[in-house]
Biopython code that builds the backbone (N, CA, C, O; Angstrom):
import numpy as np
from Bio.PDB.StructureBuilder import StructureBuilder

atoms = [
    (1, "UNK", "N", (10.784, 25.248, 9.929)),
    (1, "UNK", "CA", (9.349, 25.224, 9.816)),
    (1, "UNK", "C", (8.778, 24.915, 11.207)),
    (1, "UNK", "O", (9.178, 23.934, 11.834)),
    (2, "UNK", "N", (7.864, 25.729, 11.679)),
    (2, "UNK", "CA", (7.279, 25.481, 13.010)),
    (2, "UNK", "C", (6.500, 24.168, 13.052)),
    (2, "UNK", "O", (6.054, 23.646, 12.030)),
    (3, "UNK", "N", (6.354, 23.657, 14.269)),
    (3, "UNK", "CA", (5.686, 22.368, 14.450)),
    (3, "UNK", "C", (4.230, 22.429, 14.008)),
    (3, "UNK", "O", (3.715, 21.450, 13.467)),
    (4, "UNK", "N", (3.562, 23.543, 14.222)),
    (4, "UNK", "CA", (2.140, 23.625, 13.844)),
    (4, "UNK", "C", (1.979, 23.629, 12.334)),
    (4, "UNK", "O", (0.998, 23.089, 11.823)),
    (5, "UNK", "N", (2.926, 24.231, 11.599)),
    (5, "UNK", "CA", (2.857, 24.182, 10.131)),
    (5, "UNK", "C", (3.156, 22.781, 9.627)),
    (5, "UNK", "O", (2.555, 22.316, 8.658)),
    (6, "UNK", "N", (4.083, 22.118, 10.288)),
    (6, "UNK", "CA", (4.413, 20.742, 9.930)),
    (6, "UNK", "C", (3.207, 19.835, 10.162)),
    (6, "UNK", "O", (2.912, 18.965, 9.342)),
    (7, "UNK", "N", (2.514, 20.042, 11.278)),
    (7, "UNK", "CA", (1.308, 19.270, 11.570)),
    (7, "UNK", "C", (0.211, 19.582, 10.554)),
    (7, "UNK", "O", (-0.506, 18.677, 10.126)),
    (8, "UNK", "N", (0.072, 20.838, 10.166)),
    (8, "UNK", "CA", (-0.907, 21.210, 9.143)),
    (8, "UNK", "C", (-0.609, 20.556, 7.813)),
    (8, "UNK", "O", (-1.521, 20.115, 7.115)),
    (9, "UNK", "N", (0.656, 20.492, 7.461)),
    (9, "UNK", "CA", (1.034, 19.801, 6.226)),
    (9, "UNK", "C", (0.695, 18.320, 6.311)),
    (9, "UNK", "O", (0.201, 17.738, 5.345)),
    (10, "UNK", "N", (0.957, 17.705, 7.466)),
    (10, "UNK", "CA", (0.623, 16.299, 7.652)),
    (10, "UNK", "C", (-0.875, 16.058, 7.550)),
    (10, "UNK", "O", (-1.310, 15.074, 6.950)),
    (11, "UNK", "N", (-1.662, 16.948, 8.132)),
    (11, "UNK", "CA", (-3.112, 16.814, 8.061)),
    (11, "UNK", "C", (-3.615, 16.998, 6.629)),
    (11, "UNK", "O", (-4.474, 16.243, 6.171)),
    (12, "UNK", "N", (-3.087, 17.992, 5.924)),
    (12, "UNK", "CA", (-3.462, 18.215, 4.536)),
    (12, "UNK", "C", (-3.079, 17.015, 3.667)),
    (12, "UNK", "O", (-3.847, 16.606, 2.797)),
    (13, "UNK", "N", (-1.900, 16.459, 3.904)),
    (13, "UNK", "CA", (-1.455, 15.290, 3.138)),
    (13, "UNK", "C", (-2.333, 14.079, 3.424)),
    (13, "UNK", "O", (-2.626, 13.293, 2.524)),
    (14, "UNK", "N", (-2.749, 13.930, 4.676)),
    (14, "UNK", "CA", (-3.636, 12.826, 5.023)),
    (14, "UNK", "C", (-4.956, 12.936, 4.281)),
    (14, "UNK", "O", (-5.467, 11.941, 3.767)),
    (15, "UNK", "N", (-5.505, 14.132, 4.224)),
    (15, "UNK", "CA", (-6.764, 14.352, 3.506)),
    (15, "UNK", "C", (-6.574, 14.096, 2.011)),
    (15, "UNK", "O", (-7.425, 13.476, 1.374)),
    (16, "UNK", "N", (-5.455, 14.573, 1.449)),
    (16, "UNK", "CA", (-5.191, 14.383, 0.024)),
    (16, "UNK", "C", (-5.009, 12.907, -0.318)),
    (16, "UNK", "O", (-5.507, 12.447, -1.346)),
    (17, "UNK", "N", (-4.307, 12.165, 0.524)),
    (17, "UNK", "CA", (-4.107, 10.737, 0.268)),
    (17, "UNK", "C", (-5.424, 9.983, 0.424)),
    (17, "UNK", "O", (-5.687, 9.031, -0.311)),
    (18, "UNK", "N", (-6.253, 10.409, 1.384)),
    (18, "UNK", "CA", (-7.565, 9.774, 1.540)),
    (18, "UNK", "C", (-8.438, 10.005, 0.312)),
    (18, "UNK", "O", (-9.134, 9.092, -0.132)),
    (19, "UNK", "N", (-8.408, 11.208, -0.236)),
    (19, "UNK", "CA", (-9.166, 11.493, -1.456)),
    (19, "UNK", "C", (-8.618, 10.670, -2.621)),
    (19, "UNK", "O", (-9.386, 10.142, -3.425)),
    (20, "UNK", "N", (-7.300, 10.560, -2.711)),
    (20, "UNK", "CA", (-6.693, 9.721, -3.747)),
    (20, "UNK", "C", (-7.097, 8.260, -3.603)),
    (20, "UNK", "O", (-7.350, 7.585, -4.601)),
    (21, "UNK", "N", (-7.158, 7.770, -2.374)),
    (21, "UNK", "CA", (-7.592, 6.399, -2.139)),
    (21, "UNK", "C", (-9.047, 6.183, -2.506)),
    (21, "UNK", "O", (-9.403, 5.142, -3.059)),
    (22, "UNK", "N", (-9.894, 7.162, -2.201)),
    (22, "UNK", "CA", (-11.303, 7.060, -2.584)),
    (22, "UNK", "C", (-11.468, 7.065, -4.097)),
    (22, "UNK", "O", (-12.259, 6.298, -4.647)),
    (23, "UNK", "N", (-10.713, 7.937, -4.767)),
    (23, "UNK", "CA", (-10.779, 7.974, -6.225)),
    (23, "UNK", "C", (-10.277, 6.670, -6.827)),
    (23, "UNK", "O", (-10.864, 6.168, -7.786)),
    (24, "UNK", "N", (-9.210, 6.119, -6.286)),
    (24, "UNK", "CA", (-8.682, 4.840, -6.747)),
    (24, "UNK", "C", (-9.735, 3.748, -6.588)),
    (24, "UNK", "O", (-9.950, 2.940, -7.491)),
    (25, "UNK", "N", (-10.387, 3.738, -5.430)),
    (25, "UNK", "CA", (-11.386, 2.704, -5.177)),
    (25, "UNK", "C", (-12.588, 2.844, -6.100)),
    (25, "UNK", "O", (-13.072, 1.847, -6.637)),
    (26, "UNK", "N", (-13.072, 4.056, -6.292)),
    (26, "UNK", "CA", (-14.265, 4.260, -7.117)),
    (26, "UNK", "C", (-13.985, 4.049, -8.602)),
    (26, "UNK", "O", (-14.797, 3.451, -9.307)),
    (27, "UNK", "N", (-12.847, 4.534, -9.076)),
    (27, "UNK", "CA", (-12.572, 4.471, -10.512)),
    (27, "UNK", "C", (-11.964, 3.127, -10.905)),
    (27, "UNK", "O", (-12.457, 2.464, -11.817)),
    (28, "UNK", "N", (-10.907, 2.729, -10.229)),
    (28, "UNK", "CA", (-10.207, 1.521, -10.660)),
    (28, "UNK", "C", (-10.874, 0.247, -10.151)),
    (28, "UNK", "O", (-11.235, -0.631, -10.935)),
    (29, "UNK", "N", (-11.033, 0.155, -8.835)),
    (29, "UNK", "CA", (-11.508, -1.102, -8.252)),
    (29, "UNK", "C", (-12.958, -1.382, -8.620)),
    (29, "UNK", "O", (-13.299, -2.512, -8.970)),
    (30, "UNK", "N", (-13.814, -0.370, -8.544)),
    (30, "UNK", "CA", (-15.244, -0.583, -8.778)),
    (30, "UNK", "C", (-15.609, -0.610, -10.268)),
    (30, "UNK", "O", (-16.489, -1.369, -10.674)),
    (31, "UNK", "N", (-14.936, 0.218, -11.083)),
    (31, "UNK", "CA", (-15.363, 0.349, -12.476)),
    (31, "UNK", "C", (-14.454, -0.375, -13.475)),
    (31, "UNK", "O", (-14.954, -1.034, -14.387)),
    (32, "UNK", "N", (-13.149, -0.269, -13.322)),
    (32, "UNK", "CA", (-12.240, -0.797, -14.340)),
    (32, "UNK", "C", (-11.743, -2.209, -14.056)),
    (32, "UNK", "O", (-11.574, -2.994, -14.989)),
    (33, "UNK", "N", (-11.506, -2.548, -12.808)),
    (33, "UNK", "CA", (-10.961, -3.866, -12.484)),
    (33, "UNK", "C", (-11.885, -5.018, -12.904)),
    (33, "UNK", "O", (-11.386, -6.044, -13.366)),
    (34, "UNK", "N", (-13.203, -4.890, -12.762)),
    (34, "UNK", "CA", (-14.058, -5.998, -13.220)),
    (34, "UNK", "C", (-14.048, -6.211, -14.738)),
    (34, "UNK", "O", (-14.427, -7.284, -15.207)),
    (35, "UNK", "N", (-13.625, -5.214, -15.505)),
    (35, "UNK", "CA", (-13.596, -5.336, -16.952)),
    (35, "UNK", "C", (-12.402, -6.121, -17.477)),
    (35, "UNK", "O", (-12.394, -6.520, -18.641)),
    (36, "UNK", "N", (-11.403, -6.348, -16.650)),
    (36, "UNK", "CA", (-10.181, -7.024, -17.085)),
    (36, "UNK", "C", (-10.424, -8.526, -17.151)),
    (36, "UNK", "O", (-10.929, -9.139, -16.211)),
    (37, "UNK", "N", (-10.050, -9.095, -18.287)),
    (37, "UNK", "CA", (-10.168, -10.540, -18.473)),
    (37, "UNK", "C", (-9.058, -11.231, -17.676)),
    (37, "UNK", "O", (-7.894, -10.839, -17.761)),
    (38, "UNK", "N", (-9.413, -12.247, -16.912)),
    (38, "UNK", "CA", (-8.423, -12.907, -16.056)),
    (38, "UNK", "C", (-7.374, -13.675, -16.854)),
    (38, "UNK", "O", (-6.298, -13.959, -16.327)),
    (39, "UNK", "N", (-7.651, -14.013, -18.093)),
    (39, "UNK", "CA", (-6.692, -14.722, -18.935)),
    (39, "UNK", "C", (-6.107, -13.826, -20.019)),
    (39, "UNK", "O", (-5.458, -14.313, -20.945)),
    (40, "UNK", "N", (-6.331, -12.530, -19.911)),
    (40, "UNK", "CA", (-5.884, -11.607, -20.949)),
    (40, "UNK", "C", (-4.418, -11.253, -20.851)),
    (40, "UNK", "O", (-3.701, -11.703, -19.957)),
    (41, "UNK", "N", (-3.992, -10.428, -21.803)),
    (41, "UNK", "CA", (-2.590, -10.038, -21.909)),
    (41, "UNK", "C", (-2.168, -9.141, -20.750)),
    (41, "UNK", "O", (-1.032, -9.231, -20.285)),
    (42, "UNK", "N", (-3.059, -8.286, -20.281)),
    (42, "UNK", "CA", (-2.704, -7.322, -19.243)),
    (42, "UNK", "C", (-3.238, -7.702, -17.872)),
    (42, "UNK", "O", (-3.317, -6.851, -16.986)),
    (43, "UNK", "N", (-3.602, -8.946, -17.683)),
    (43, "UNK", "CA", (-4.175, -9.340, -16.388)),
    (43, "UNK", "C", (-3.137, -9.302, -15.262)),
    (43, "UNK", "O", (-3.460, -8.892, -14.147)),
    (44, "UNK", "N", (-1.928, -9.712, -15.528)),
    (44, "UNK", "CA", (-0.897, -9.719, -14.489)),
    (44, "UNK", "C", (-0.538, -8.309, -14.018)),
    (44, "UNK", "O", (-0.489, -8.082, -12.809)),
    (45, "UNK", "N", (-0.283, -7.346, -14.921)),
    (45, "UNK", "CA", (0.002, -5.993, -14.429)),
    (45, "UNK", "C", (-1.179, -5.369, -13.688)),
    (45, "UNK", "O", (-0.982, -4.599, -12.748)),
    (46, "UNK", "N", (-2.383, -5.692, -14.097)),
    (46, "UNK", "CA", (-3.551, -5.122, -13.425)),
    (46, "UNK", "C", (-3.684, -5.681, -12.016)),
    (46, "UNK", "O", (-4.035, -4.948, -11.091)),
    (47, "UNK", "N", (-3.412, -6.956, -11.843)),
    (47, "UNK", "CA", (-3.459, -7.561, -10.507)),
    (47, "UNK", "C", (-2.363, -6.964, -9.624)),
    (47, "UNK", "O", (-2.597, -6.683, -8.448)),
    (48, "UNK", "N", (-1.171, -6.771, -10.184)),
    (48, "UNK", "CA", (-0.091, -6.117, -9.440)),
    (48, "UNK", "C", (-0.490, -4.703, -9.051)),
    (48, "UNK", "O", (-0.252, -4.274, -7.922)),
    (49, "UNK", "N", (-1.091, -3.987, -9.977)),
    (49, "UNK", "CA", (-1.522, -2.620, -9.703)),
    (49, "UNK", "C", (-2.575, -2.589, -8.612)),
    (49, "UNK", "O", (-2.583, -1.687, -7.775)),
    (50, "UNK", "N", (-3.455, -3.563, -8.621)),
    (50, "UNK", "CA", (-4.511, -3.624, -7.621)),
    (50, "UNK", "C", (-3.949, -3.814, -6.214)),
    (50, "UNK", "O", (-4.539, -3.324, -5.251)),
    (51, "UNK", "N", (-2.842, -4.501, -6.077)),
    (51, "UNK", "CA", (-2.259, -4.696, -4.755)),
    (51, "UNK", "C", (-1.163, -3.691, -4.433)),
    (51, "UNK", "O", (-0.842, -3.492, -3.262)),
    (52, "UNK", "N", (-0.586, -3.058, -5.437)),
    (52, "UNK", "CA", (0.525, -2.139, -5.225)),
    (52, "UNK", "C", (0.082, -0.736, -4.841)),
    (52, "UNK", "O", (0.721, -0.098, -4.005)),
    (53, "UNK", "N", (-0.984, -0.250, -5.425)),
    (53, "UNK", "CA", (-1.426, 1.128, -5.169)),
    (53, "UNK", "C", (-1.783, 1.359, -3.698)),
    (53, "UNK", "O", (-1.339, 2.362, -3.140)),
    (54, "UNK", "N", (-2.554, 0.496, -3.041)),
    (54, "UNK", "CA", (-2.815, 0.735, -1.615)),
    (54, "UNK", "C", (-1.542, 0.730, -0.762)),
    (54, "UNK", "O", (-1.440, 1.485, 0.205)),
    (55, "UNK", "N", (-0.583, -0.110, -1.118)),
    (55, "UNK", "CA", (0.683, -0.133, -0.383)),
    (55, "UNK", "C", (1.448, 1.175, -0.575)),
    (55, "UNK", "O", (2.044, 1.691, 0.370)),
    (56, "UNK", "N", (1.433, 1.707, -1.788)),
    (56, "UNK", "CA", (2.113, 2.980, -2.056)),
    (56, "UNK", "C", (1.440, 4.120, -1.305)),
    (56, "UNK", "O", (2.121, 4.965, -0.723)),
    (57, "UNK", "N", (0.123, 4.154, -1.310)),
    (57, "UNK", "CA", (-0.595, 5.199, -0.581)),
    (57, "UNK", "C", (-0.312, 5.109, 0.919)),
    (57, "UNK", "O", (-0.129, 6.130, 1.582)),
    (58, "UNK", "N", (-0.278, 3.902, 1.446)),
    (58, "UNK", "CA", (0.040, 3.723, 2.862)),
    (58, "UNK", "C", (1.466, 4.138, 3.192)),
    (58, "UNK", "O", (1.717, 4.738, 4.237)),
    (59, "UNK", "N", (2.402, 3.820, 2.300)),
    (59, "UNK", "CA", (3.796, 4.208, 2.514)),
    (59, "UNK", "C", (3.959, 5.726, 2.465)),
    (59, "UNK", "O", (4.715, 6.296, 3.252)),
    (60, "UNK", "N", (3.256, 6.378, 1.547)),
    (60, "UNK", "CA", (3.300, 7.841, 1.491)),
    (60, "UNK", "C", (2.764, 8.460, 2.775)),
    (60, "UNK", "O", (3.352, 9.400, 3.310)),
    (61, "UNK", "N", (1.656, 7.938, 3.263)),
    (61, "UNK", "CA", (1.070, 8.458, 4.493)),
    (61, "UNK", "C", (2.012, 8.249, 5.678)),
    (61, "UNK", "O", (2.189, 9.148, 6.500)),
    (62, "UNK", "N", (2.608, 7.079, 5.764)),
    (62, "UNK", "CA", (3.556, 6.794, 6.829)),
    (62, "UNK", "C", (4.780, 7.703, 6.740)),
    (62, "UNK", "O", (5.248, 8.208, 7.760)),
    (63, "UNK", "N", (5.299, 7.914, 5.542)),
    (63, "UNK", "CA", (6.471, 8.779, 5.361)),
    (63, "UNK", "C", (6.178, 10.215, 5.763)),
    (63, "UNK", "O", (7.022, 10.868, 6.378)),
    (64, "UNK", "N", (5.000, 10.714, 5.427)),
    (64, "UNK", "CA", (4.652, 12.093, 5.785)),
    (64, "UNK", "C", (4.592, 12.248, 7.298)),
    (64, "UNK", "O", (5.123, 13.217, 7.841)),
    (65, "UNK", "N", (3.953, 11.307, 7.984)),
    (65, "UNK", "CA", (3.822, 11.450, 9.434)),
    (65, "UNK", "C", (5.137, 11.205, 10.155)),
    (65, "UNK", "O", (5.368, 11.780, 11.219)),
    (66, "UNK", "N", (5.998, 10.369, 9.603)),
    (66, "UNK", "CA", (7.336, 10.231, 10.188)),
    (66, "UNK", "C", (8.095, 11.536, 10.038)),
    (66, "UNK", "O", (8.799, 11.951, 10.958)),
    (67, "UNK", "N", (7.962, 12.192, 8.884)),
    (67, "UNK", "CA", (8.612, 13.476, 8.668)),
    (67, "UNK", "C", (8.081, 14.528, 9.641)),
    (67, "UNK", "O", (8.848, 15.333, 10.169)),
    (68, "UNK", "N", (6.777, 14.520, 9.874)),
    (68, "UNK", "CA", (6.188, 15.481, 10.806)),
    (68, "UNK", "C", (6.745, 15.273, 12.202)),
    (68, "UNK", "O", (7.146, 16.235, 12.857)),
    (69, "UNK", "N", (6.775, 14.048, 12.660)),
    (69, "UNK", "CA", (7.214, 13.777, 14.028)),
    (69, "UNK", "C", (8.709, 13.994, 14.193)),
    (69, "UNK", "O", (9.139, 14.660, 15.135)),
    (70, "UNK", "N", (9.502, 13.441, 13.290)),
    (70, "UNK", "CA", (10.961, 13.561, 13.408)),
    (70, "UNK", "C", (11.402, 15.013, 13.237)),
    (70, "UNK", "O", (12.290, 15.475, 13.952)),
    (71, "UNK", "N", (10.799, 15.728, 12.310)),
    (71, "UNK", "CA", (11.159, 17.131, 12.115)),
    (71, "UNK", "C", (10.838, 17.979, 13.324)),
    (71, "UNK", "O", (11.621, 18.855, 13.690)),
    (72, "UNK", "N", (9.717, 17.738, 13.944)),
    (72, "UNK", "CA", (9.349, 18.502, 15.144)),
    (72, "UNK", "C", (10.288, 18.190, 16.299)),
    (72, "UNK", "O", (10.685, 19.092, 17.036)),
    (73, "UNK", "N", (10.647, 16.927, 16.463)),
    (73, "UNK", "CA", (11.574, 16.556, 17.536)),
    (73, "UNK", "C", (12.945, 17.180, 17.296)),
    (73, "UNK", "O", (13.562, 17.691, 18.230)),
    (74, "UNK", "N", (13.426, 17.144, 16.064)),
    (74, "UNK", "CA", (14.724, 17.743, 15.765)),
    (74, "UNK", "C", (14.707, 19.247, 16.007)),
    (74, "UNK", "O", (15.679, 19.816, 16.504)),
    (75, "UNK", "N", (13.600, 19.883, 15.653)),
    (75, "UNK", "CA", (13.501, 21.327, 15.861)),
    (75, "UNK", "C", (13.508, 21.665, 17.347)),
    (75, "UNK", "O", (14.151, 22.631, 17.758)),
    (76, "UNK", "N", (12.808, 20.890, 18.146)),
    (76, "UNK", "CA", (12.803, 21.127, 19.590)),
    (76, "UNK", "C", (14.183, 20.904, 20.196)),
    (76, "UNK", "O", (14.593, 21.653, 21.083)),
    (77, "UNK", "N", (14.900, 19.897, 19.736)),
    (77, "UNK", "CA", (16.249, 19.661, 20.243)),
    (77, "UNK", "C", (17.173, 20.811, 19.883)),
    (77, "UNK", "O", (18.024, 21.205, 20.680)),
    (78, "UNK", "N", (17.001, 21.353, 18.673)),
    (78, "UNK", "CA", (17.816, 22.498, 18.261)),
    (78, "UNK", "C", (17.509, 23.711, 19.123)),
    (78, "UNK", "O", (18.429, 24.430, 19.513)),
    (79, "UNK", "N", (16.252, 23.956, 19.427)),
    (79, "UNK", "CA", (15.871, 25.087, 20.272)),
    (79, "UNK", "C", (16.447, 24.904, 21.677)),
    (79, "UNK", "O", (16.971, 25.853, 22.260)),
    (80, "UNK", "N", (16.352, 23.706, 22.214)),
    (80, "UNK", "CA", (16.902, 23.446, 23.553)),
    (80, "UNK", "C", (18.413, 23.620, 23.575)),
    (80, "UNK", "O", (18.968, 24.121, 24.553)),
    (81, "UNK", "N", (19.081, 23.207, 22.500)),
    (81, "UNK", "CA", (20.532, 23.341, 22.431)),
    (81, "UNK", "C", (20.924, 24.815, 22.375)),
    (81, "UNK", "O", (21.920, 25.219, 22.976)),
    (82, "UNK", "N", (20.153, 25.608, 21.663)),
    (82, "UNK", "CA", (20.443, 27.044, 21.586)),
    (82, "UNK", "C", (20.232, 27.731, 22.943)),
    (82, "UNK", "O", (20.975, 28.641, 23.310)),
    (83, "UNK", "N", (19.226, 27.290, 23.668)),
    (83, "UNK", "CA", (18.929, 27.894, 24.972)),
    (83, "UNK", "C", (20.026, 27.594, 25.985)),
    (83, "UNK", "O", (20.310, 28.429, 26.844)),
    (84, "UNK", "N", (20.645, 26.426, 25.906)),
    (84, "UNK", "CA", (21.697, 26.062, 26.846)),
    (84, "UNK", "C", (22.969, 26.854, 26.629)),
    (84, "UNK", "O", (23.732, 27.069, 27.571)),
    (85, "UNK", "N", (23.207, 27.283, 25.422)),
    (85, "UNK", "CA", (24.455, 27.987, 25.112)),
    (85, "UNK", "C", (24.445, 29.393, 25.571)),
    (85, "UNK", "O", (25.426, 30.111, 25.381)),
]
sb = StructureBuilder()
sb.init_structure("model")
sb.init_model(0)
sb.init_chain("A")
sb.init_seg("    ")
for serial, (resi, resn, name, xyz) in enumerate(atoms, 1):
    if name == "N":
        sb.init_residue(resn, " ", resi, " ")
    sb.init_atom(name, np.array(xyz, "f"), 0.0, 1.0, " ", f" {name:<3s}", serial, name[0])
structure = sb.get_structure()
């Protein structure tokens, strides 16, 4: 996969994760999280979810950009190795 396509995928993924984060913030944090009773049966999983989702979104974004950078570097090394032979 060429480096420019890899970069395009990274940019598209960044936009998609940003939209997912906005939807999470508007739907869950702003509308649903205040409805949860702090002493209720599902309060603990909801609190975990509130702190876990942003970490997952950040990890996905980091993984995509690491893939973009490492894949491009590996591809360039392969091209250079072919040219030397």
